[in-house]
N, C-alpha and C positions, 0 to 999 in steps of 0.2 A: 934605795931602790924605788922607793914611793915616787920620788921626784921625777925619776925616770918613766915610770909607768904614767904619770899625771902628764908629763910633757908630751909621752906618746899618744896619749887620749888627746890632748889638746890639739895636738898636730893632725890627728885623725879627725876629729870634729871641724877644724879650720879647712881641710881638705874636702870633706863632706860637704860645708857651707857653701866653698868654692864650686864645687860641682853641682849644686842645687842652684847656685845663682847662674851659673853658665848655662845650665839647661834651661832655666827659666828665660835668660836673654835669649836663646836658641829659638824657644817656642814663641817667645813675643816677635822676633824678627820673623819667623814663619807667618804669624798670623797679620802681621804688618804686610808681607809681601802679598799673601791672600787677598788681604783688604785693597792693595793696590791694583791686584790683577782684577777683583769685583768692580772697582772704580773704573778702570780702563775698559772692561767689556761694557758697563754703563754707559761710558762716553761713546763709546765705538756704535752701540746700538742707538743712542739718540743722534748721531750723526747720520747713520744710514735712515732713519726716520724723517730728519730733517731733508736729508737730498732726496728722498722719495717725496715728501710733500712739495718741495722746490720743483721737482721734475711734474707734478701733478699741476701746479701752478702756471709753470711753463705752456704745458700742454693746453691748459684752458685759455691762457692767453692768446696762444697761436689760434685756436678754433675762433675765439671771439675776434681776432683779427680778419680771420678769413671770412667771417660773415660778414664783418664790416666792410671789408673789400669788395664783398660780392654786392652788398647793397649798394654800394657807390657805383658799381658797373653798372646795375640794373636798376634803374629808379622804379618804383611800383607805378602803375598806371592807375589814374584815379578815373 
């Protein structure tokens, strides 16, 4: 009877260890998913900022081109 109790206790401990391991793996996966989401959001924000900067550079280049074109059309009088 003692062997049966020991076997049952050992199985119970093994099941508990398996449950703890599965819970830890699930927690690790959730953390990894969260980190991936944070990284994706960060990349998206960086892309938006770069797009904004690019638009500003383009607008500045257009302004300068218009200034240059206007200057070419009407030279200053001396």
